[in-house]
N, C-alpha and C positions, 0 to 999 in steps of 0.2 A: 504495499499500499504506499503511495506517495502522499506528501504532505506540501501544501504551498507555504512558503516561508516570506516574510517582509525582511530583507537584507538591506543595510544601510552600506552603501558604498561611495567613494569619493568620485562625484561626478564634476566636470569641469565649472568653475565657479561661473553663475548667471546662466547656465545651461538651462535650455526648458525642460529638460529631462529631470525629475526630480531625484533626491538622493535615496529614497527608500524604494526599492525594486523589489519584483516579485521572483522568486526562484523556487525550485521543486526540489524536494529532499526524499530520499528513503524513509527516513526516520525522523521524529518529531524533535526539533532542537530547542532548547530554552532560550529566551531572551539573552542578549549578552554572549552568545556563543561565536568565537571567532572561526570564520570558513573563508574557503578560497572560492571565488565564484568567477565565472566568465563575463566579461565586459566587454563588449566589441569583439576585437580579434587578441584580446590578452586575458591573461587571469590576474585578479586582483585582490586585495584583502577586504573582507566584508564582516559585518557584524551583525548577528541575527536581531532585529528590532522590536520591540514590543509595541506594534503598531497593527491596528486593523487593516485586513486586507484591502479594504476599500479605499484607504490611504496611500496604497502602493501605486507607484506610476511604471510607464515602461508597458513591455509586451503583457497584454491581457489574454490573447489568444490562447487556450489550454494547449494547442498543439505547438505552438512557439516557445513557451516557457522552458528555459533551459535549467539545467540541474546544478546543483551545488558540487563544485568540483572536489573537495575535501573538508574534512573538519579538522580544525588544530586541537587534537586530541591531548588530553593532559593539563591544559590551561583552563581552570574552572571559568565558568561565564562571568562576565563583567557584572558587577552588582547594579542593581535597580537605581541607587542612589547615583551611581557613576552615570547611569545613562540619563537620570535627571539632570544632573549637574550640565552634561553636554547639551541636552535639549535647550536647559534655560539661556545657556551661553550663545547657543544660536540665535534663538529668538530675541534675545535682549540687545545682542551687537549685530543682529541683522545681517546674518551668513548662513550659508547651506549647512544645515545639520552633519551632512556627510563630509564637508570640508572640515568642520571643526572636530567632529570625532575621530576620522583617521587620521589627522594631524597630530591628534592628542597621543596616538599609539607610536611606539618606537619604530622608526623607519625600516628597520632589516625586518620586522615582522611582516611587512607588506611583501617582502622579496623572498623569504624562506618557504619552501614548501612545507607539508604538514610534517614529513619524516626529518626534514633539519632541524625543525622547530622541537622534535623530540628530544633530538640530541643536547640541544640546548638545555633542555629541561633538567637533563641528567646532571649536568653541571650544577645545578642550584640545589644546595643540601638545606633541609628544614633543621634550624638550630633547636637546642631544647628551650621550652618557652620559659623556663625559671631562670635564675640566676645559676652561674656556675658555682657548684659548693666550695666552700673554703675560700672564696674570694670576698676580700673587704667590701662591702656594699654601704658603709657609712655615709652618710650626706655631710659635704663640707659645711663648715661653719659660715653661717651667713650674716652680715651687718644688720644692724636693727633696721634699717629701711628695706633691704632685700627680704628680711624675715616677714616685715609687715606686707609686702607686695605678695609674697608667695602665699602667704596665710589667704588673703583675699581672693587669690586666684582658687585656691583650693575651696573655698566657701561660697562662691558666688558663680553664677552661670556664665557672665560675660556676655557678648564679646567685651574684650578688654583692651583698653588704649593705654599702654606703658609709658609714660612721659618720665624719660629718665636723662639726666646730663650726660655728655660723654664722659666715659670713664666711670660711671656710677655702677656698674658691674650688671647691666642687662643680661649679658651673656650667660652669667652664673645663674641668673633666674630662669633662663630658658633650659639650662643643663638640669637644674634643681626641680622643675615642673617637670621636665622629662622623665627623670630618673625615679620621681615619687610616682608617676603615670605607670611605668612600666612595672615597679615593685607591687603595687596595688593591683593591676590587671594583667596577668600572664601573657595574653594574646593580643595587648593593644599596641596601636602603632601610632607614631607621631611624625608630622611632616615640618620641617624647620626651612623657611625660604629666606635667601638673601637676594639684593637687586641685580648683583653682576658675577660673573662668573670668577672674576680675579679674587673674589672674597670667599669662594667655596673652600679652596685647599685649607685655609688656616682654621676655618670653622670646622672641617671634616677632622682636622689633626686633634682639636679639642674634644670633640665628641667621640673619636676613637679612642683618645687616651682615658676617656672616662668610663666609656661602655664597651669596649672590646674586651677587656678582662673579665667582665661581667657576663656578657651575653655573645661573645665570639667575634671574631673580625668579620664577619657577613651581615652581622646585625646593622652595621650602619654603611649606608650607600649613598651615591651622587647621583643627581639627575640635572645634566646643562646641556647645552647645545655644543659646548668646547668638548665633549666627549665623542669617541668614535662609535659607529653605528653597534658594533658588537657590544662594546661597554654600556650603551644605552640600553641594549636590549637584555643583558645580563642584569643591570639595576632594576629595570622594569619587572622583569620575572621575579626577583626577590621581593621586591616591593607587593606585587599582585599576589603571590604565594604566601607571604607572611613569613618569610624568612628575614627579610629586612625588618626591624622593629622602628628603625629611625631613617626617615630619607631627608636629604639635604638637597637643596636646589635653587634655581632661579626661577623666573615666572612659569616656564613650561611646568615644572614639578606639582603645580596645584591640579594638574590633570593626572597625576599617577594614580595607578588603580591600587587602593589601600583598603582592602575589606575592612580591617579592623581600627581604622583611625579615630582617635580620640582625643587628640590635640595637634591644633595648627598654630606655628607661631609665624610670623612675618616680620623679620627684622628690616630696619631702617624702612618702615612702612611709607613714608614719603616720598620715596625714591621713583622719579617718573620712568626709569627702566622696568617697572611692575606692568607699564601698558605698553601694550604690544603695537608696534607701529606699521606691520603689515598682515595680510591676511587677515583673520579675524582679529580685529583690534580690541582684545578684551584687556580688563584690568584683572591681574592676578590678585592683588589685594582684595579688591570687592569680590571677586569669585571665591576667595578663601574664606570670608564672612558668610557667604551664602553656602558654600559647602560645609563649614560648621554647624549651620543651622539643619541640613539636610541630615548630616552624619550624627548628630547629637554630640558634637565635639566642640570643646572648649577652644575659642580662637583668641590669640594673643597678638596685638599690633605693637611693635617697640619703635620709638625714636626719641631722639633729643629736640626733633625739631618736626613734629606730627604734620601731615598734610592738613590745610585748612578744613577740608572736608571731614576727617577724621576727628578733628577737634571740635569741629562745631557738632558732629555727632556724640560726641563724649560730654556735652553740657550735662547738667543736672537733670535727672528723668521728669523732674516736675516742669522743665522748660521744653520737653521734648526730645531729650538726649536718649540715644539708644546704646552707647557704650559706656562701659564702666572706666572711669579715668583713675590711672594709679600714678603715684607721684613718687621719683628717686631724684631727688634735687642735688644730693651730694657727691662727690667723687669718692671712690673707695680710698681709705686711708685718712680722708679729712672728717673733722667732727661733723655729724649731720647738723644741718641748718635746722633752727628751732626759734619758735616765737617766745617773747620774754617770758610768759607764762609757761613755757616748758610743752605747750600743745603742739601738733603737727603745724608746719607752716603752711602759710597760703602759697598758691602757686608763685605769686610776683614776689613774695618774701623769699621764697626757697630759691629763685632764679637770680637773685640779686648778686652782684659780683666786683670786688676791687681785689687790689693787690692782698690785703690782708683777711678777705672774707673767709669763713669758716668753711664753705662748700669746695675749696680747692681748684675752682675755675681759674683759667688764666685771666691775666690783666689785659685788657684791649685798649690799645692806644690808637688814636686817630691821627694821622699827620696830613695837614694841610698842604698839599702840593702846589697851591697856588703861592707860597711863600717860598719854594723852592725853584733850583735852576729850572729856566723853560724846558731843557730838554732832557731834566734828570730822569732816570729810571728808578734808581734808588736814592731815597733823602739820606741825608749826612747822618741824622741820629740813627736811622736804620742800619745803614752800612757800620757804623760805630757798634750797635747792639750786636750785628750778626759777628763782628770780631772778638766781643768779650766772649759769645759762645764758644767760639774757637779756642780762644785762650784757656778756658774753663775745661775743655774737652767735651763739649756739648753739642747738639746737632741743631740745624735750623732748617725750615722747609720754607720755600718760596713758592707760591700758588699763583700760576695764570693758565686759565682755561681755554688756551688758544695754543695747538701745535704747531710744528712747522717753524722756519727761521723768520719769516715775515709774511704776513697775509697777503700782500700783494707786491709785485715786482712794478716800478713805474720809470719812466722818462721824463727827466724834468725839462727838456726842451719841446717835445709835443704834446705830452699828457697822456702818451699810451701807458696802458695799465696791463697787466697779465691776466686778461679776461679768459676764461675757458669758451672756446669757440661752440661748444655743444650745451652750455648750461649758462644761466644769467646770474653767474657768480666768478670771482676772482679764482685763479690757479694760485695756490699757496706756493712761495719760495723755500724749498728745502735745501739748504747750503751744504749738508753732508755729502749729498750724492748729486748736487748742482741740477736739479731737477725742479720743475714748476708743475704741481700737481694738483689736480680738481679732487677735492674732498667728496664730491657729490656723485660725479660718474666714473671717477678713476683715470680719466686722460692725463697722461704725463708726456712732458717732452724735455729736453734739455734745455737749459736756460741759454737764451741766445748770446751771442757775442755782442750784438748790438740791437738798438731798437729795431723791431721789424717795419716800423712806420717811417721814420727819419733817419735812420741810420746811425743814431748819437751811441758811441760806445758807452758813455756814461749813465748807465740804467742802474738804479739804487733800489734797496728794499725800504719799503714804507709801513711801518709799524713792527710789532713784536711779536714773535711766538715763543715757545719755551726753549727751543734750540738757539735761538739768538738771545735769549734770557740765561741761559746756561753759559754761554760763551762771555757775556758781560760780566757775569759773577765770577767767573775765573778771573777775568782781566784785573777786576776792582781789587780782587783778594790775592793778586800775584805777588805780592810781598810780604803776605801773612804766613807765618810758620805754624804748624800744628806742634804743640807742647811735647816736650820729651822724646822728640823723633829724630835725634841728632846721628847721623850715620855717616858711614865713607862717601855712600853715593849723595847724601845730603848733610855737609857739614853744618849748614846753619839751620838744619831742622827740614822735616818732610813740608811740600807744599800743600796747601788746602785741597782736599779733595771733593770736588763737584760733581754730583751724579745727576742725570736726567731719567724720570719715567713719565713716558706717555706711550701713546698708540704706536709711535715710530720705533722707540727702542724695545717694544715687548712683543714684537711681529712673530719673532721665533718661538716655537714651543720650548718652555723652560727658562725662558728671559726673565720674565717676571718675578718668578720664584726667586732666580738666583739675585736678581737686583735687589729685592726687599730682604733676603738673606744679609746683603752686605750691609745694608741700612741698619738693620738688627744687630750687627756684629760691631757696628762701630767703625766700619771702614769708610764711611760718608760724613763728610762734615756740612756740607750744604745740599739738601736735595730740592731740585727743581721739578716741576711736574703740573700734571693737568689735574682734573677732578679724580683721576684714576687714584691718587695718592691722599685726596683729601677726606676720604670717608671710609670708615671700618678698620682701618689698620691700626694697630697697638705699637706704635713706635715709643719705646720707653726711654730714650734719650734726648727726643726733641723738645726743646724749651722755649722755641721760638718759631712762630708760623707767620708770614707776611704775605698778603696779597697785594700786588702791586698795580693792578689796573681794573678795580672792579666796577667802575661807574657806568659802563656801557648800561647794564640790565636796568639803571633807574629810569631811564629814558626809552623803554623797550613799548612797542604798540601792544604787545602781550600783557594782559593784564595778570598773568600769573608770574611775570618776569621777577618782582619783588619778593614774592614767596621763595622763588628758586634760588635767588641770590642770598637771602637770609640763611636759607637752608644750608647752602653750600658753603658759606663763610662758617657758620657754627659749626659744621662738620669738621672743616679745615682747621678752625681753632681748637677743636675737640683733639687733635694730634698732639698738642702741645701739652707738658707736665702730665703725662698720663702715669708716670712714675711719682709717687708720692712724697718721696725724699726730694725730688726737684721741682714740685708743683707750685711752691711758696715763689719761685722767680720765673715761671712761665708767663710767656707774653705772647699777644697777639697785635701785630701791627696792620694797619689798614691804610693804605696809601691813597686818598682820594681828593678830589677837587669840589667834592661837596660835603665838608665834614660835618655841617649842622643839619643833615639829611636825617629825618625821624629814624630811618631804618638803622643808618650807622649809629644814632644814640640808643637805640634799643639793643642793638649788637653789644655795646659797649657795657650794658647793665645786664648782659646774658638774658634780657627780658622777654622770652619767646611769647609769653602770655600776653604781655602788653602789645607786642606787635601782631599778633593773632586777632586781638580784640580790634585793634584799629582797622585791619585788613578786611574782617568781615564786615565790620560796620561800613566800610566802603563799599565792598562788593553788595551788601545787602541794598543801600543806596542806589545802586547803580544797575540791580537786578541781575547780578551775575551769579555764577554757582558758589557756594551750594545752595543759592536761595532760587534758583530757576535751572531747569533741565537743558542741556544743548546737544546738538549732533550737526555734523558737519559731512555734508556730500561733496566728495571731491572728483572730478572728472579731467582724464588726460586724454590730448589729442594732438595732431601733428600740427595744428594752429589754435592759436588762444580764442579765434573767434568761435569756432567749431565748439570747443569746451564750454565756453560761457552760453552758447546757443542752447547747448544741450541741457544744462543747469536751468536756464530759465524758461525753456520750454516746459520743462517738468514742473516749475513752480506755479507755471500759468495753467498747466493741467489740473494741478491739486486745487488751485482756487477756482477753476470753472465746473471741471468734470466732478471732482468728489462732493462740492458744494451741493450738486443735484442729489447726492445719495441720502436716502431716507435716515433722519436721526445724527447725520454729521456735522450739521451747523454748529452745536455746542463744541464739539471737538475742534473744529477748525478755527471758531472763536479764539481759542487757546494757544493757537499756533502762529508764531511770527515768522515768515521766510523772507530772508533778506537777499537782495540782488547778488548775482553771482560776480566773484572778483578774481583775479588772479592771485595765485599764493604767493607768500614772501619771496620764494626762489621759485620764479615762475616756470622756467624751463630747466629741464635736468635730461642729460643724453637725447636732446633734441625732441623732447617731448614737453607740450606746453601743459601746464595744470591751472586749474582753476577750481574754486572752491564756493559753497554755498552754506551760509548758516541757517540752522533751524532751531527754533528756541521756544520754550514754553514754560510758565510757572507751574506746571502740572506733568510730571513724570510719565505717569500712567498715560495722559493725553497725548505727551511726545510718543510712546512706544506704540499706542493705537494707531497713531496717524503713520509713523514710519512703517508700519506693518502693512498697512493697506497702500502706501504709497510705493511699494516696491513693485506692484503690478504696473502703476503709471510710468516708473522708472524704466521697466522692460518695455513697455509699449513705447516710449519715446524713443529709446535705444533702437527700436525697430523702424521708426519714422523717419522722415528726411531730416528731422534735427539730430539724428544721431549717427548720419554719415559722416566717415572720418574720426569718428570717437574711437579711442583704442581702449579705454576701460573706466570703469567708474566703480565707486566704493562709498559706504557709508561708516562713519566714525562716530559711534555713540560716546558720550563723555570724552570729547576731546581735550588733551591736554597742551596742544599748541595749535593756536588759530592764526 
């Protein structure tokens, strides 16, 4: 007897063919079962889906329905909660469910036959569910603030927002919470997420040091895009089978199949890397909260500078808050901040900071660059402060969020600039290999010997990147010598060692780890880098952090720019004084032409609550998120006119056609469709890009509109206004406009 099954497959994006197709099987397979099915002229991976046969699309002629090619035996069916998570993701972020679900599975699973999968399964061994006998499982002693937070996590349902200063011991709270969970529930699993791949190795080292002796080496696995396909498959199978008790990963790990998931931790929850920028543009942080509700798992979001959305959601429940806000205002090793009567400090009191404050946070110094030499990169006081650190054997960090030698190469005679011929952006000058490189499309050329327009040989770099900054620091400190380093090679002492860490210096595998190891070992005196070094790293010897040119974000057209700048500077400041013995003299230097700006004033006080309150007030007055819901529709075409015409035609159809639908007038009254405009970088790789903002005070109304508008967008794509269009996509809750 044969059975008809609904199988989810990855069909092309925006194809008229749906994702759930009908297939025939000799046996009745449970929803969530992984199968190999024919699709066109090839075989592909599919998931048996819990859908009514009437919902399936494709060939419905019984004589032409094709058979399932094979079942991936040994892999238990994906849970109903996992299927619901993927369904919600596809619906909320306006993508094909097949595209989302199959992208969430390891790539090699789509390539291997059932027999090959069986061989991989044999390598995944099930560890004992309990702790290894004879191993010390005692929990480390916590600080009073950590103990209070852990107690709240255990006694309340959450979700939680852990608002803790940099260096306050948030990672130990994560470790403690995971260890308590695994000890109390023998089969339970925990998911711990970080925003970037380069933060995974150090976190994995800490978790393995804590849990490998107790539960075995295979109990902790990682999941991120930097792994090879076999590695990702092995980790996924370990998580799905329950062999892995703890999964560490980036945003993709939110879709890991973990049948016994009981705790989700999202570290640095404010980081924009949690929002996908291609394919299904999902927010892993928001999906983690949703998944926690599905799985009845506790969710812990942690940050020293929470996103304004999370901060707003963690306001008191009486005001509509949905998260429980937890506080850890003091650094480990510093006496806890407290109010005069001994009660727990308020958020504003807890986050104040001067050189002598008990919370151990670094002193923030603002340097007014209006009073320095016009072309000065480093102010004289900052340079002297760096020299003092070198003399004491301490380290300094100089932060500039722009890689390369200079952002532009230009001709002083005719005004030529190093524009990319394929993008509406400039090619960046990289001196180390003498190239002009576009960071958007990758187009690279050797630096011309003379101006291509007028032949002037005197073409010069304009602006600075980390490569030029590294060179400049080395020049300024050329006469400075490291203490106690006299040798035959350097009779006057060794010169200062300057290192740079950015995307250019860490392209080769293992380079980042080796460079970080050199910093930790004290082999670097001054570290120059981008945001790669500004967050998450535990540099014990750094006592000075300097931001040399942060003003650009103050005047950005993006309303989120101040939030990102404050967060980035606070995270960078958090690298200073993490060793309690050096914390008293740790400093953060901000070189700015706007020293009186409220953002820098709040930064000097380490007053995130004050900054967040002001920003939320401005957003509420302007009707911006989190007080309104937004979506962007982006279109790409060979010409800007075609891209904008498509978006404007779809907008007109929404206003004219959908207004005639019964019962839709109240929904459309809550929707604002703005005119189509070019994107900030409107051409990339010879493709013109335009966008249209859709806004509503009601998230439910926006979702209802976007779901119905999909049909209108498809119809517009097929009509005359869609000719020449390359692609279009919807981005719900965009982070960059």
